[in-house]
OpenMM code with the backbone's topology and positions (N, CA, C; nanometers):
from openmm import Vec3, app, unit

residues = "MET GLY SER GLU ARG PHE PHE VAL ILE THR GLY GLY PRO GLY SER GLY LYS THR THR LEU ILE GLU ALA LEU GLY ALA LYS GLY HIS SER ALA MET PRO GLU ALA GLY ARG GLY ILE ILE ARG ALA GLN GLN ALA ILE ASP GLY PRO ALA LEU PRO TRP ARG SER PRO ALA LEU PHE ALA GLU LEU MET LEU SER TRP GLU MET ARG SER HIS ALA ALA ALA ARG ASP MET GLU GLY PRO LEU GLU GLY PRO LEU PHE PHE ASP ARG GLY ILE PRO ASP THR ILE GLY TYR LEU ARG LEU THR GLY LEU ALA VAL PRO ASP HIS MET MET SER ALA ALA ARG THR MET ARG TYR ASN ARG ARG VAL PHE ILE ALA PRO PHE TRP PRO GLU ILE PHE GLU GLN ASP ALA GLU ARG ARG GLN THR ALA ALA GLU ALA GLU ARG THR PHE ASP ALA MET ARG THR VAL TYR GLU GLU LEU GLY TYR GLU LEU LEU HIS LEU PRO LEU ALA PRO VAL ASP GLU ARG VAL ARG PHE VAL ALA GLU ALA VAL GLY GLN PRO PRO GLN THR".split()
positions = [
    Vec3(0.4060, -0.9575, 4.4799),
    Vec3(0.4495, -0.8988, 4.3539),
    Vec3(0.5966, -0.9301, 4.3271),
    Vec3(0.6814, -0.9280, 4.4302),
    Vec3(0.8201, -0.9712, 4.4190),
    Vec3(0.8973, -0.9051, 4.3073),
    Vec3(0.9752, -0.9865, 4.2337),
    Vec3(1.0644, -0.9324, 4.1323),
    Vec3(0.9893, -0.8768, 4.0115),
    Vec3(0.8603, -0.8984, 4.0015),
    Vec3(0.7824, -0.8402, 3.8918),
    Vec3(0.7851, -0.6884, 3.8970),
    Vec3(0.8096, -0.6321, 4.0144),
    Vec3(0.8154, -0.4860, 4.0255),
    Vec3(0.9569, -0.4321, 4.0093),
    Vec3(1.0539, -0.5199, 3.9820),
    Vec3(1.1938, -0.4816, 3.9625),
    Vec3(1.2194, -0.4580, 3.8136),
    Vec3(1.2394, -0.3333, 3.7755),
    Vec3(1.2623, -0.2980, 3.6356),
    Vec3(1.4061, -0.2512, 3.6167),
    Vec3(1.4761, -0.3156, 3.5245),
    Vec3(1.6138, -0.2791, 3.4934),
    Vec3(1.6148, -0.1751, 3.3818),
    Vec3(1.7043, -0.0783, 3.3965),
    Vec3(1.7365, 0.0148, 3.2885),
    Vec3(1.8831, -0.0104, 3.2556),
    Vec3(1.9092, -0.0568, 3.1351),
    Vec3(2.0438, -0.0935, 3.0941),
    Vec3(2.0795, -0.0231, 2.9634),
    Vec3(2.1971, -0.0519, 2.9123),
    Vec3(2.2457, 0.0064, 2.7872),
    Vec3(2.3933, 0.0367, 2.8000),
    Vec3(2.4445, 0.1076, 2.7046),
    Vec3(2.5853, 0.1449, 2.7076),
    Vec3(2.6095, 0.2644, 2.7979),
    Vec3(2.7355, 0.2904, 2.8295),
    Vec3(2.7677, 0.4077, 2.9108),
    Vec3(2.7356, 0.5368, 2.8346),
    Vec3(2.6948, 0.6371, 2.9096),
    Vec3(2.6703, 0.7674, 2.8505),
    Vec3(2.5447, 0.7766, 2.7670),
    Vec3(2.4471, 0.6883, 2.7925),
    Vec3(2.3233, 0.6884, 2.7139),
    Vec3(2.2046, 0.7469, 2.7902),
    Vec3(2.2308, 0.8024, 2.9087),
    Vec3(2.1258, 0.8696, 2.9839),
    Vec3(2.0532, 0.7843, 3.0868),
    Vec3(2.1049, 0.6672, 3.1181),
    Vec3(2.0390, 0.5784, 3.2148),
    Vec3(2.0298, 0.6415, 3.3529),
    Vec3(2.1406, 0.6868, 3.4049),
    Vec3(2.1432, 0.7413, 3.5408),
    Vec3(2.0608, 0.8696, 3.5480),
    Vec3(2.0660, 0.9517, 3.4458),
    Vec3(1.9834, 1.0729, 3.4430),
    Vec3(1.8356, 1.0353, 3.4485),
    Vec3(1.7973, 0.9324, 3.3748),
    Vec3(1.6589, 0.8851, 3.3766),
    Vec3(1.6213, 0.8331, 3.5149),
    Vec3(1.7084, 0.7529, 3.5747),
    Vec3(1.6820, 0.6988, 3.7101),
    Vec3(1.6624, 0.8137, 3.8088),
    Vec3(1.7487, 0.9138, 3.8015),
    Vec3(1.7364, 1.0289, 3.8927),
    Vec3(1.6057, 1.1039, 3.8699),
    Vec3(1.5654, 1.1187, 3.7447),
    Vec3(1.4388, 1.1867, 3.7136),
    Vec3(1.3194, 1.1052, 3.7628),
    Vec3(1.3269, 0.9738, 3.7497),
    Vec3(1.2199, 0.8890, 3.8032),
    Vec3(1.2117, 0.9037, 3.9548),
    Vec3(1.3276, 0.9098, 4.0207),
    Vec3(1.3308, 0.9310, 4.1659),
    Vec3(1.2684, 1.0634, 4.2056),
    Vec3(1.2953, 1.1674, 4.1278),
    Vec3(1.2376, 1.2994, 4.1558),
    Vec3(1.0860, 1.2983, 4.1418),
    Vec3(1.0341, 1.2027, 4.0645),
    Vec3(0.8889, 1.1894, 4.0461),
    Vec3(0.8278, 1.0925, 4.1475),
    Vec3(0.9074, 1.0461, 4.2432),
    Vec3(0.8543, 0.9620, 4.3492),
    Vec3(0.8777, 0.8132, 4.3346),
    Vec3(0.9484, 0.7724, 4.2305),
    Vec3(0.9754, 0.6298, 4.2119),
    Vec3(1.1027, 0.5901, 4.2876),
    Vec3(1.1095, 0.4645, 4.3266),
    Vec3(1.2261, 0.4127, 4.3989),
    Vec3(1.3260, 0.3524, 4.3011),
    Vec3(1.4547, 0.3573, 4.3399),
    Vec3(1.5590, 0.3073, 4.2511),
    Vec3(1.6766, 0.2524, 4.3304),
    Vec3(1.7507, 0.1651, 4.2645),
    Vec3(1.8757, 0.1109, 4.3171),
    Vec3(1.9883, 0.1645, 4.2288),
    Vec3(2.0996, 0.2082, 4.2900),
    Vec3(2.2073, 0.2717, 4.2129),
    Vec3(2.2891, 0.1726, 4.1301),
    Vec3(2.3617, 0.2280, 4.0345),
    Vec3(2.4505, 0.1493, 3.9486),
    Vec3(2.5710, 0.0995, 4.0275),
    Vec3(2.6096, -0.0235, 4.0039),
    Vec3(2.7255, -0.0824, 4.0709),
    Vec3(2.8564, -0.0234, 4.0194),
    Vec3(2.8707, -0.0140, 3.8873),
    Vec3(2.9985, 0.0224, 3.8263),
    Vec3(3.0594, 0.1501, 3.8804),
    Vec3(2.9833, 0.2577, 3.8790),
    Vec3(3.0379, 0.3858, 3.9274),
    Vec3(3.0711, 0.3790, 4.0762),
    Vec3(2.9864, 0.3146, 4.1534),
    Vec3(3.0136, 0.3024, 4.2965),
    Vec3(3.1420, 0.2267, 4.3244),
    Vec3(3.1623, 0.1192, 4.2524),
    Vec3(3.2841, 0.0390, 4.2699),
    Vec3(3.4061, 0.1190, 4.2255),
    Vec3(3.3963, 0.1851, 4.1116),
    Vec3(3.5101, 0.2637, 4.0623),
    Vec3(3.5467, 0.3724, 4.1625),
    Vec3(3.4481, 0.4441, 4.2137),
    Vec3(3.4766, 0.5494, 4.3130),
    Vec3(3.5436, 0.4916, 4.4368),
    Vec3(3.4915, 0.3819, 4.4882),
    Vec3(3.5477, 0.3213, 4.6087),
    Vec3(3.6894, 0.2708, 4.5839),
    Vec3(3.7114, 0.2061, 4.4701),
    Vec3(3.8438, 0.1528, 4.4393),
    Vec3(3.9448, 0.2651, 4.4129),
    Vec3(3.9007, 0.3724, 4.3489),
    Vec3(3.9912, 0.4858, 4.3277),
    Vec3(4.0295, 0.5499, 4.4608),
    Vec3(3.9365, 0.5546, 4.5540),
    Vec3(3.9630, 0.6174, 4.6839),
    Vec3(4.0705, 0.5433, 4.7628),
    Vec3(4.0825, 0.4126, 4.7383),
    Vec3(4.1811, 0.3333, 4.8130),
    Vec3(4.2934, 0.2818, 4.7232),
    Vec3(4.2977, 0.3292, 4.5977),
    Vec3(4.3930, 0.2806, 4.4994),
    Vec3(4.3856, 0.1283, 4.4904),
    Vec3(4.2610, 0.0797, 4.4843),
    Vec3(4.2368, -0.0645, 4.4847),
    Vec3(4.2588, -0.1310, 4.3501),
    Vec3(4.2645, -0.2640, 4.3510),
    Vec3(4.2927, -0.3393, 4.2295),
    Vec3(4.1703, -0.3664, 4.1420),
    Vec3(4.0485, -0.3463, 4.1948),
    Vec3(3.9275, -0.3882, 4.1226),
    Vec3(3.8708, -0.2786, 4.0327),
    Vec3(3.9588, -0.2176, 3.9556),
    Vec3(3.9163, -0.1179, 3.8581),
    Vec3(3.9106, -0.1843, 3.7207),
    Vec3(3.8173, -0.1450, 3.6358),
    Vec3(3.8042, -0.2135, 3.5069),
    Vec3(3.9298, -0.2063, 3.4205),
    Vec3(4.0105, -0.1039, 3.4369),
    Vec3(4.1327, -0.0916, 3.3573),
    Vec3(4.2512, -0.1609, 3.4249),
    Vec3(4.2322, -0.2128, 3.5466),
    Vec3(4.3377, -0.2897, 3.6134),
    Vec3(4.3073, -0.4391, 3.6134),
    Vec3(4.1856, -0.4736, 3.6540),
    Vec3(4.1471, -0.6144, 3.6619),
    Vec3(3.9994, -0.6290, 3.6269),
    Vec3(3.9693, -0.6444, 3.4986),
    Vec3(3.8293, -0.6575, 3.4584),
    Vec3(3.7568, -0.7731, 3.5286),
    Vec3(3.8247, -0.8849, 3.5505),
    Vec3(3.7600, -0.9998, 3.6151),
    Vec3(3.7237, -0.9681, 3.7605),
    Vec3(3.8153, -0.9041, 3.8325),
    Vec3(3.7872, -0.8671, 3.9715),
    Vec3(3.6773, -0.7614, 3.9774),
    Vec3(3.6815, -0.6650, 3.8874),
    Vec3(3.5769, -0.5633, 3.8781),
    Vec3(3.4411, -0.6306, 3.8559),
    Vec3(3.4352, -0.7292, 3.7668),
    Vec3(3.3096, -0.8003, 3.7391),
    Vec3(3.2595, -0.8745, 3.8622),
    Vec3(3.3497, -0.9341, 3.9384),
    Vec3(3.3072, -1.0045, 4.0609),
    Vec3(3.2459, -0.9065, 4.1608),
    Vec3(3.3068, -0.7886, 4.1737),
    Vec3(3.2492, -0.6885, 4.2641),
    Vec3(3.1151, -0.6382, 4.2119),
    Vec3(3.1030, -0.6216, 4.0799),
    Vec3(2.9739, -0.5808, 4.0228),
    Vec3(2.8671, -0.6860, 4.0530),
    Vec3(2.9014, -0.8124, 4.0354),
    Vec3(2.8056, -0.9194, 4.0639),
    Vec3(2.7615, -0.9148, 4.2094),
    Vec3(2.8568, -0.9020, 4.3002),
    Vec3(2.8230, -0.8961, 4.4427),
    Vec3(2.7325, -0.7772, 4.4728),
    Vec3(2.7655, -0.6613, 4.4158),
    Vec3(2.6852, -0.5406, 4.4375),
    Vec3(2.5425, -0.5634, 4.3865),
    Vec3(2.5301, -0.6148, 4.2641),
    Vec3(2.3982, -0.6349, 4.2046),
    Vec3(2.3165, -0.7396, 4.2807),
    Vec3(2.3826, -0.8447, 4.3287),
    Vec3(2.3112, -0.9448, 4.4086),
    Vec3(2.2640, -0.8843, 4.5404),
    Vec3(2.3479, -0.8023, 4.6011),
    Vec3(2.3090, -0.7362, 4.7260),
    Vec3(2.1926, -0.6418, 4.7019),
    Vec3(2.1966, -0.5662, 4.5933),
    Vec3(2.0873, -0.4749, 4.5602),
    Vec3(1.9568, -0.5507, 4.5373),
    Vec3(1.9651, -0.6619, 4.4670),
    Vec3(1.8460, -0.7434, 4.4402),
    Vec3(1.7882, -0.7962, 4.5709),
    Vec3(1.8742, -0.8493, 4.6572),
    Vec3(1.8276, -0.9023, 4.7858),
    Vec3(1.7713, -0.7916, 4.8744),
    Vec3(1.8368, -0.6770, 4.8778),
    Vec3(1.7884, -0.5647, 4.9594),
    Vec3(1.6520, -0.5177, 4.9102),
    Vec3(1.6348, -0.5105, 4.7796),
    Vec3(1.5061, -0.4687, 4.7240),
    Vec3(1.3967, -0.5696, 4.7577),
    Vec3(1.4299, -0.6953, 4.7502),
    Vec3(1.3338, -0.8008, 4.7816),
    Vec3(1.2914, -0.7951, 4.9278),
    Vec3(1.3839, -0.7563, 5.0149),
    Vec3(1.3571, -0.7536, 5.1589),
    Vec3(1.2946, -0.6237, 5.2078),
    Vec3(1.2832, -0.5234, 5.1188),
    Vec3(1.2265, -0.3949, 5.1608),
    Vec3(1.0818, -0.4138, 5.2048),
    Vec3(1.0488, -0.3465, 5.3126),
    Vec3(0.9116, -0.3527, 5.3633),
    Vec3(0.8615, -0.2112, 5.3835),
    Vec3(0.7381, -0.2007, 5.4228),
    Vec3(0.6823, -0.0711, 5.4568),
    Vec3(0.6131, -0.0057, 5.3396),
    Vec3(0.6284, 0.1269, 5.3273),
    Vec3(0.5490, 0.2021, 5.2301),
    Vec3(0.5918, 0.1844, 5.0845),
    Vec3(0.7019, 0.1135, 5.0612),
    Vec3(0.7508, 0.0992, 4.9244),
    Vec3(0.6553, 0.0132, 4.8429),
    Vec3(0.5960, 0.0728, 4.7437),
    Vec3(0.5084, 0.0021, 4.6522),
    Vec3(0.5391, 0.0487, 4.5123),
    Vec3(0.4851, -0.0196, 4.4157),
    Vec3(0.5060, 0.0196, 4.2777),
    Vec3(0.6405, -0.0258, 4.2254),
    Vec3(0.6750, 0.0220, 4.1082),
    Vec3(0.7982, -0.0239, 4.0448),
    Vec3(0.9236, 0.0240, 4.1188),
    Vec3(1.0258, -0.0586, 4.1106),
    Vec3(1.1571, -0.0257, 4.1646),
    Vec3(1.2534, -0.0383, 4.0468),
    Vec3(1.3260, 0.0689, 4.0191),
    Vec3(1.4132, 0.0729, 3.9025),
    Vec3(1.5587, 0.0460, 3.9422),
    Vec3(1.6222, -0.0395, 3.8655),
    Vec3(1.7626, -0.0748, 3.8860),
    Vec3(1.8454, -0.0115, 3.7757),
    Vec3(1.9497, 0.0605, 3.8151),
    Vec3(2.0451, 0.1170, 3.7199),
    Vec3(2.1438, 0.0046, 3.6874),
    Vec3(2.1057, -0.0766, 3.5917),
    Vec3(2.1729, -0.2001, 3.5508),
    Vec3(2.1303, -0.3152, 3.6410),
    Vec3(2.1584, -0.4372, 3.5963),
    Vec3(2.1217, -0.5563, 3.6712),
    Vec3(2.2294, -0.6624, 3.6617),
    Vec3(2.2042, -0.7765, 3.7202),
    Vec3(2.3005, -0.8866, 3.7213),
    Vec3(2.3447, -0.9251, 3.5797),
    Vec3(2.2542, -0.9315, 3.4805),
    Vec3(2.3001, -0.9673, 3.3454),
    Vec3(2.4031, -0.8712, 3.2868),
    Vec3(2.4063, -0.7467, 3.3341),
    Vec3(2.5058, -0.6515, 3.2833),
    Vec3(2.6479, -0.7005, 3.3098),
    Vec3(2.6661, -0.7728, 3.4200),
    Vec3(2.7986, -0.8269, 3.4523),
    Vec3(2.8425, -0.9262, 3.3454),
    Vec3(2.7492, -1.0072, 3.2999),
    Vec3(2.7790, -1.1051, 3.1942),
    Vec3(2.8132, -1.0318, 3.0648),
    Vec3(2.7340, -0.9319, 3.0306),
    Vec3(2.7620, -0.8530, 2.9109),
    Vec3(2.8981, -0.7868, 2.9176),
    Vec3(2.9329, -0.7364, 3.0366),
    Vec3(3.0625, -0.6720, 3.0543),
    Vec3(3.1762, -0.7723, 3.0288),
    Vec3(3.1672, -0.8912, 3.0882),
    Vec3(3.2728, -0.9906, 3.0687),
    Vec3(3.2853, -1.0298, 2.9219),
    Vec3(3.1737, -1.0514, 2.8569),
    Vec3(3.1776, -1.0864, 2.7142),
    Vec3(3.2424, -0.9742, 2.6334),
    Vec3(3.2090, -0.8516, 2.6673),
    Vec3(3.2642, -0.7360, 2.5973),
    Vec3(3.4159, -0.7301, 2.6115),
    Vec3(3.4668, -0.7674, 2.7280),
    Vec3(3.6106, -0.7635, 2.7518),
    Vec3(3.6816, -0.8891, 2.7023),
    Vec3(3.6047, -0.9857, 2.6518),
    Vec3(3.6654, -1.1078, 2.5992),
    Vec3(3.6980, -1.2109, 2.7052),
    Vec3(3.6461, -1.1926, 2.8253),
    Vec3(3.6707, -1.2878, 2.9337),
    Vec3(3.5592, -1.3908, 2.9416),
    Vec3(3.5923, -1.5086, 2.9910),
    Vec3(3.4923, -1.6143, 3.0085),
    Vec3(3.3936, -1.5750, 3.1189),
    Vec3(3.2709, -1.6177, 3.1025),
    Vec3(3.1680, -1.5923, 3.2028),
    Vec3(3.1614, -1.7151, 3.2938),
    Vec3(3.1962, -1.6986, 3.4224),
    Vec3(3.1922, -1.8126, 3.5140),
    Vec3(3.0492, -1.8646, 3.5333),
    Vec3(3.0387, -1.9936, 3.5602),
    Vec3(2.9082, -2.0565, 3.5807),
    Vec3(2.8276, -1.9886, 3.6906),
    Vec3(2.8950, -1.9430, 3.7977),
    Vec3(2.8197, -1.8831, 3.9081),
    Vec3(2.7516, -1.7525, 3.8665),
    Vec3(2.8084, -1.6825, 3.7687),
    Vec3(2.7443, -1.5591, 3.7214),
    Vec3(2.6198, -1.5918, 3.6397),
    Vec3(2.6288, -1.6953, 3.5564),
    Vec3(2.5100, -1.7375, 3.4812),
    Vec3(2.4021, -1.7860, 3.5774),
    Vec3(2.4428, -1.8583, 3.6796),
    Vec3(2.3469, -1.9066, 3.7796),
    Vec3(2.2769, -1.7903, 3.8493),
    Vec3(2.3531, -1.6875, 3.8862),
    Vec3(2.2941, -1.5701, 3.9512),
    Vec3(2.1945, -1.5022, 3.8583),
    Vec3(2.2286, -1.4886, 3.7303),
    Vec3(2.1404, -1.4221, 3.6340),
    Vec3(2.0129, -1.5019, 3.6106),
    Vec3(2.0224, -1.6322, 3.6166),
    Vec3(1.9038, -1.7164, 3.5963),
    Vec3(1.8160, -1.7230, 3.7208),
    Vec3(1.8772, -1.7089, 3.8375),
    Vec3(1.8053, -1.7236, 3.9638),
    Vec3(1.7453, -1.5935, 4.0140),
    Vec3(1.8208, -1.4876, 4.0082),
    Vec3(1.7766, -1.3580, 4.0614),
    Vec3(1.7220, -1.2766, 3.9451),
    Vec3(1.5935, -1.2871, 3.9234),
    Vec3(1.5291, -1.2305, 3.8053),
    Vec3(1.4686, -1.0932, 3.8338),
    Vec3(1.4406, -1.0234, 3.7249),
    Vec3(1.3749, -0.8935, 3.7264),
    Vec3(1.2465, -0.9069, 3.6441),
    Vec3(1.1711, -0.7992, 3.6341),
    Vec3(1.0553, -0.8003, 3.5467),
    Vec3(1.1011, -0.8400, 3.4068),
    Vec3(1.0182, -0.9143, 3.3365),
    Vec3(1.0571, -0.9625, 3.2030),
    Vec3(1.0801, -0.8493, 3.1046),
    Vec3(1.0236, -0.7319, 3.1324),
    Vec3(1.0409, -0.6156, 3.0453),
    Vec3(1.1571, -0.5314, 3.0978),
    Vec3(1.2588, -0.5156, 3.0166),
    Vec3(1.3794, -0.4413, 3.0532),
    Vec3(1.3921, -0.3212, 2.9606),
    Vec3(1.4212, -0.2060, 3.0185),
    Vec3(1.4419, -0.0843, 2.9397),
    Vec3(1.5883, -0.0771, 2.8983),
    Vec3(1.6108, -0.0515, 2.7710),
    Vec3(1.7479, -0.0410, 2.7219),
    Vec3(1.7660, 0.0938, 2.6525),
    Vec3(1.8719, 0.1624, 2.6933),
    Vec3(1.9040, 0.2939, 2.6372),
    Vec3(1.9998, 0.2749, 2.5199),
    Vec3(1.9554, 0.3080, 2.3992),
    Vec3(2.0439, 0.2948, 2.2829),
    Vec3(2.1622, 0.3913, 2.2914),
    Vec3(2.2663, 0.3579, 2.2196),
    Vec3(2.3799, 0.4498, 2.2099),
    Vec3(2.3291, 0.5812, 2.1529),
    Vec3(2.3710, 0.6909, 2.2158),
    Vec3(2.3223, 0.8234, 2.1774),
    Vec3(2.4438, 0.9152, 2.1688),
    Vec3(2.5051, 0.9256, 2.0511),
    Vec3(2.6315, 0.9999, 2.0392),
    Vec3(2.6212, 1.1457, 2.0815),
    Vec3(2.5048, 1.2074, 2.0666),
    Vec3(2.4899, 1.3489, 2.1004),
    Vec3(2.5024, 1.3771, 2.2501),
    Vec3(2.4788, 1.2780, 2.3350),
    Vec3(2.4903, 1.3020, 2.4796),
    Vec3(2.6071, 1.2276, 2.5428),
    Vec3(2.6731, 1.1401, 2.4656),
    Vec3(2.7837, 1.0617, 2.5214),
    Vec3(2.9003, 1.1515, 2.5598),
    Vec3(2.9505, 1.1322, 2.6819),
    Vec3(3.0693, 1.2036, 2.7300),
    Vec3(3.1539, 1.1099, 2.8151),
    Vec3(3.2832, 1.1281, 2.8086),
    Vec3(3.3743, 1.0561, 2.8970),
    Vec3(3.3965, 1.1400, 3.0221),
    Vec3(3.4357, 1.0730, 3.1311),
    Vec3(3.4727, 1.1430, 3.2542),
    Vec3(3.5718, 1.0553, 3.3300),
    Vec3(3.6012, 1.0917, 3.4545),
    Vec3(3.7033, 1.0192, 3.5321),
    Vec3(3.6656, 0.8733, 3.5562),
    Vec3(3.5365, 0.8433, 3.5581),
    Vec3(3.4918, 0.7063, 3.5819),
    Vec3(3.4473, 0.6374, 3.4532),
    Vec3(3.4080, 0.7134, 3.3547),
    Vec3(3.3632, 0.6587, 3.2263),
    Vec3(3.4740, 0.6842, 3.1255),
    Vec3(3.5612, 0.5881, 3.1117),
    Vec3(3.6752, 0.6027, 3.0218),
    Vec3(3.6517, 0.5402, 2.8850),
    Vec3(3.5378, 0.4751, 2.8660),
    Vec3(3.5101, 0.4097, 2.7390),
    Vec3(3.4990, 0.5129, 2.6268),
    Vec3(3.5380, 0.4693, 2.5083),
    Vec3(3.5201, 0.5519, 2.3888),
    Vec3(3.3762, 0.5380, 2.3405),
    Vec3(3.3384, 0.6212, 2.2455),
    Vec3(3.2044, 0.6113, 2.1874),
    Vec3(3.1842, 0.4739, 2.1228),
    Vec3(3.2866, 0.4233, 2.0555),
    Vec3(3.2765, 0.2912, 1.9921),
    Vec3(3.2552, 0.1827, 2.0977),
    Vec3(3.3258, 0.1929, 2.2093),
    Vec3(3.3065, 0.0956, 2.3177),
    Vec3(3.1669, 0.1068, 2.3779),
    Vec3(3.1165, 0.2286, 2.3887),
    Vec3(2.9810, 0.2478, 2.4415),
    Vec3(2.8782, 0.1810, 2.3510),
    Vec3(2.8979, 0.1938, 2.2210),
    Vec3(2.8057, 0.1310, 2.1260),
    Vec3(2.8145, -0.0214, 2.1338),
    Vec3(2.9353, -0.0744, 2.1465),
    Vec3(2.9516, -0.2202, 2.1615),
    Vec3(2.8909, -0.2685, 2.2933),
    Vec3(2.8987, -0.1861, 2.3965),
    Vec3(2.8382, -0.2224, 2.5250),
    Vec3(2.6877, -0.2349, 2.5101),
    Vec3(2.6263, -0.1407, 2.4418),
    Vec3(2.4823, -0.1500, 2.4154),
    Vec3(2.4502, -0.2836, 2.3482),
    Vec3(2.5261, -0.3198, 2.2456),
    Vec3(2.5020, -0.4454, 2.1741),
    Vec3(2.5184, -0.5656, 2.2665),
    Vec3(2.6202, -0.5628, 2.3525),
    Vec3(2.6432, -0.6742, 2.4454),
    Vec3(2.5278, -0.6881, 2.5441),
    Vec3(2.4787, -0.5752, 2.5952),
    Vec3(2.3674, -0.5808, 2.6910),
    Vec3(2.2405, -0.6300, 2.6230),
    Vec3(2.2163, -0.5822, 2.5032),
    Vec3(2.0981, -0.6278, 2.4285),
    Vec3(2.1029, -0.7795, 2.4108),
    Vec3(2.2171, -0.8302, 2.3717),
    Vec3(2.2311, -0.9731, 2.3463),
    Vec3(2.2101, -1.0549, 2.4727),
    Vec3(2.2741, -1.0186, 2.5823),
    Vec3(2.2648, -1.1008, 2.7034),
    Vec3(2.1229, -1.0981, 2.7615),
    Vec3(2.0582, -0.9847, 2.7623),
    Vec3(1.9215, -0.9792, 2.8156),
    Vec3(1.8256, -1.0615, 2.7283),
    Vec3(1.8423, -1.0536, 2.5967),
    Vec3(1.7584, -1.1347, 2.5084),
    Vec3(1.7831, -1.2830, 2.5310),
    Vec3(1.9103, -1.3233, 2.5446),
    Vec3(1.9430, -1.4636, 2.5689),
    Vec3(1.8808, -1.5149, 2.6983),
    Vec3(1.8675, -1.4263, 2.7959),
    Vec3(1.8098, -1.4650, 2.9251),
    Vec3(1.6575, -1.4552, 2.9262),
    Vec3(1.5983, -1.4258, 2.8111),
    Vec3(1.4536, -1.4284, 2.7987),
    Vec3(1.3807, -1.3005, 2.8347),
    Vec3(1.4520, -1.1896, 2.8423),
    Vec3(1.3879, -1.0624, 2.8733),
    Vec3(1.3368, -0.9967, 2.7438),
    Vec3(1.2314, -0.9185, 2.7570),
    Vec3(1.1775, -0.8391, 2.6472),
    Vec3(1.2351, -0.6984, 2.6595),
    Vec3(1.3018, -0.6514, 2.5564),
    Vec3(1.3662, -0.5201, 2.5622),
    Vec3(1.2748, -0.4101, 2.5100),
    Vec3(1.2646, -0.3045, 2.5888),
    Vec3(1.1916, -0.1850, 2.5494),
    Vec3(1.2957, -0.0759, 2.5252),
    Vec3(1.3130, -0.0362, 2.4010),
    Vec3(1.4135, 0.0637, 2.3657),
    Vec3(1.3659, 0.2025, 2.4061),
    Vec3(1.4459, 0.2686, 2.4889),
    Vec3(1.4132, 0.4049, 2.5299),
    Vec3(1.4252, 0.4979, 2.4106),
    Vec3(1.3358, 0.5936, 2.3994),
    Vec3(1.3464, 0.6887, 2.2884),
    Vec3(1.4671, 0.7810, 2.3074),
    Vec3(1.5243, 0.8240, 2.1966),
    Vec3(1.6292, 0.9260, 2.2007),
    Vec3(1.5559, 1.0593, 2.2123),
    Vec3(1.5234, 1.0932, 2.3366),
    Vec3(1.4370, 1.2085, 2.3633),
    Vec3(1.4756, 1.2700, 2.4969),
    Vec3(1.4313, 1.3935, 2.5221),
    Vec3(1.4596, 1.4565, 2.6519),
    Vec3(1.4120, 1.3695, 2.7681),
    Vec3(1.4745, 1.3887, 2.8827),
    Vec3(1.4495, 1.3028, 2.9976),
    Vec3(1.3019, 1.3004, 3.0377),
    Vec3(1.2309, 1.4120, 3.0278),
    Vec3(1.0887, 1.4117, 3.0637),
    Vec3(1.0090, 1.3166, 2.9755),
    Vec3(1.0435, 1.3104, 2.8478),
    Vec3(0.9761, 1.2162, 2.7577),
    Vec3(1.0119, 1.0724, 2.7933),
    Vec3(1.1357, 1.0498, 2.8308),
    Vec3(1.1761, 0.9158, 2.8725),
    Vec3(1.1030, 0.8752, 3.0004),
    Vec3(1.0885, 0.9674, 3.0934),
    Vec3(1.0155, 0.9381, 3.2177),
    Vec3(0.8728, 0.8969, 3.1837),
    Vec3(0.8064, 0.9712, 3.0966),
    Vec3(0.6691, 0.9373, 3.0572),
    Vec3(0.6640, 0.7998, 2.9906),
    Vec3(0.7600, 0.7724, 2.9028),
    Vec3(0.7655, 0.6432, 2.8338),
    Vec3(0.7745, 0.5286, 2.9346),
    Vec3(0.8662, 0.5407, 3.0290),
    Vec3(0.8864, 0.4363, 3.1300),
    Vec3(0.7632, 0.4227, 3.2192),
    Vec3(0.7113, 0.5348, 3.2676),
    Vec3(0.5954, 0.5311, 3.3569),
    Vec3(0.4754, 0.4657, 3.2887),
    Vec3(0.4527, 0.4987, 3.1636),
    Vec3(0.3421, 0.4367, 3.0907),
    Vec3(0.3656, 0.2878, 3.0713),
    Vec3(0.4884, 0.2498, 3.0404),
    Vec3(0.5197, 0.1087, 3.0168),
    Vec3(0.5011, 0.0220, 3.1409),
    Vec3(0.5229, 0.0802, 3.2601),
    Vec3(0.5080, 0.0028, 3.3833),
    Vec3(0.3707, 0.0249, 3.4475),
    Vec3(0.2873, 0.1077, 3.3816),
    Vec3(0.1531, 0.1304, 3.4337),
    Vec3(0.1468, 0.2169, 3.5578),
    Vec3(0.2473, 0.3015, 3.5756),
    Vec3(0.2551, 0.3899, 3.6928),
    Vec3(0.2803, 0.5318, 3.6453),
    Vec3(0.1771, 0.6151, 3.6401),
    Vec3(0.2034, 0.7534, 3.5998),
    Vec3(0.3011, 0.8207, 3.6964),
    Vec3(0.3877, 0.9067, 3.6445),
    Vec3(0.4825, 0.9748, 3.7331),
    Vec3(0.4083, 1.0547, 3.8404),
    Vec3(0.4643, 1.0507, 3.9594),
    Vec3(0.4064, 1.1265, 4.0699),
    Vec3(0.4670, 1.2664, 4.0716),
    Vec3(0.3906, 1.3625, 4.1169),
    Vec3(0.4430, 1.4996, 4.1222),
    Vec3(0.4793, 1.5383, 4.2633),
] * unit.nanometer
topology = app.Topology()
chain = topology.addChain("A")
for resn in residues:
    res = topology.addResidue(resn, chain)
    for name in ("N", "CA", "C"):
        topology.addAtom(name, app.Element.getBySymbol(name[0]), res)
């Protein structure tokens, strides 16, 4: 089955992606965490240079490495893990991020996005102003969050993925939407 069971959930910041991933996990589905928040937390802990507001290019390189490691780890998982595996963002998000910041996308990032694939169906969370909030790690404005959604939509489409727009609905409805789309009813 391989990468066909790898489903990305992408979109702009503050659109409910991580909440959805956590709810899917509570229903018995497996998931890989988001790179961005993990990198920001680690870099803040050491006052490191790879923060998006200090060095967007370095931050993107760390995101790429994290996402490639997550993809490889998921591919190598053995044992009882079956069914869909959800990724809180994917390798193409790094490309969208660089484009959003106005930086050039290096060839190696395009190569990674073309080589390390996910299921052709990608879930995208539209900008949702009613739930958008900033915090210590999410410093983007609402306008930036909306532009991020547009950037992710564009890059995934360019890479040949089919986008499934998540409904602007409570998390339980989103869980049902995703589970039905992947043919796996939520487990209780």
